[in-house]
MIDREN-480197 format. One record per residue (C-alpha): residue in one letter; residue number from 1; x, y, z; chain. Coordinates in Angstrom, 1 decimal. Example, Ala and Ser with C-alpha at 12.3 -4.5 7.8 and 13.67 -1.06 7.14 Angstrom:
residues 2
+--------+--------+--------+--------+--------+------+
! marvex ! drenba !   east !  north !     up ! gugu !
+--------+--------+--------+--------+--------+------+
!      A !      1 !   12.3 !   -4.5 !    7.8 !    A !
!      S !      2 !   13.7 !   -1.1 !    7.1 !    A !
+--------+--------+--------+--------+--------+------+
end
This chain:
residues 57
+--------+--------+--------+--------+--------+------+
! marvex ! drenba !   east !  north !     up ! gugu !
+--------+--------+--------+--------+--------+------+
!      M !      1 !  -15.9 !   20.9 !   54.8 !    A !
!      V !      2 !  -12.7 !   22.9 !   55.3 !    A !
!      A !      3 !  -11.5 !   26.5 !   55.2 !    A !
!      K !      4 !  -10.1 !   27.7 !   51.9 !    A !
!      I !      5 !   -8.0 !   30.9 !   51.7 !    A !
!      N !      6 !   -8.0 !   33.2 !   48.7 !    A !
!      A !      7 !   -4.4 !   34.1 !   48.3 !    A !
!      N !      8 !   -5.3 !   37.3 !   46.3 !    A !
!      S !      9 !   -7.5 !   38.6 !   49.1 !    A !
!      C !     10 !   -5.3 !   37.5 !   52.1 !    A !
!      K !     11 !   -3.5 !   40.4 !   53.7 !    A !
!      C !     12 !   -1.5 !   38.3 !   56.2 !    A !
!      C !     13 !   -3.0 !   40.1 !   59.2 !    A !
!      G !     14 !   -3.1 !   36.9 !   61.3 !    A !
!      S !     15 !   -6.6 !   37.3 !   62.6 !    A !
!      C !     16 !   -7.6 !   33.8 !   61.5 !    A !
!      I !     17 !   -4.5 !   32.2 !   63.0 !    A !
!      G !     18 !   -5.3 !   33.4 !   66.5 !    A !
!      E !     19 !   -9.0 !   32.4 !   66.3 !    A !
!      C !     20 !   -8.7 !   28.9 !   64.9 !    A !
!      P !     21 !   -9.6 !   26.4 !   67.7 !    A !
!      A !     22 !   -7.9 !   23.6 !   65.8 !    A !
!      S !     23 !   -4.6 !   25.6 !   65.2 !    A !
!      A !     24 !   -5.0 !   24.6 !   61.6 !    A !
!      I !     25 !   -3.9 !   27.9 !   60.0 !    A !
!      S !     26 !   -0.4 !   29.3 !   59.7 !    A !
!      L !     27 !    1.5 !   31.8 !   57.5 !    A !
!      N !     28 !    3.3 !   30.3 !   54.6 !    A !
!      D !     29 !    5.1 !   32.6 !   52.0 !    A !
!      D !     30 !    3.2 !   35.6 !   53.3 !    A !
!      V !     31 !   -0.2 !   34.0 !   52.9 !    A !
!      A !     32 !   -2.3 !   32.2 !   55.4 !    A !
!      F !     33 !   -2.3 !   28.4 !   54.8 !    A !
!      V !     34 !   -4.9 !   25.8 !   56.1 !    A !
!      E !     35 !   -3.8 !   22.3 !   57.1 !    A !
!      E !     36 !   -6.8 !   20.6 !   55.7 !    A !
!      D !     37 !   -6.3 !   17.5 !   57.8 !    A !
!      E !     38 !   -6.4 !   19.6 !   60.9 !    A !
!      C !     39 !   -9.3 !   22.0 !   60.0 !    A !
!      I !     40 !  -12.6 !   21.1 !   61.6 !    A !
!      G !     41 !  -14.7 !   23.4 !   59.3 !    A !
!      C !     42 !  -16.2 !   25.5 !   62.1 !    A !
!      G !     43 !  -16.1 !   28.7 !   60.1 !    A !
!      I !     44 !  -14.6 !   30.9 !   62.9 !    A !
!      C !     45 !  -11.7 !   31.9 !   60.7 !    A !
!      K !     46 !  -14.2 !   33.0 !   58.0 !    A !
!      D !     47 !  -16.2 !   35.1 !   60.4 !    A !
!      T !     48 !  -13.0 !   36.6 !   61.8 !    A !
!      C !     49 !  -11.3 !   37.5 !   58.5 !    A !
!      P !     50 !  -11.6 !   41.3 !   58.0 !    A !
!      H !     51 !  -10.7 !   40.9 !   54.3 !    A !
!      G !     52 !  -13.3 !   38.2 !   53.3 !    A !
!      A !     53 !  -10.4 !   36.0 !   52.1 !    A !
!      I !     54 !  -11.8 !   32.7 !   53.6 !    A !
!      T !     55 !  -14.6 !   30.4 !   52.5 !    A !
!      I !     56 !  -15.7 !   27.1 !   53.9 !    A !
!      D !     57 !  -16.1 !   24.5 !   51.2 !    A !
+--------+--------+--------+--------+--------+------+
end
């Protein structure tokens, strides 16, 4: 399982980037992007996102 970011909901606030323990999230073209090979599927980013733009699939 890895984090997935809904580009339509992402507001580029950066909340998820600072909270990711695996440093798997970055901003790419004004949308948060998950490096799936680095993501550990912990869900911290999902819980942190104030816009509900992240799911764990």
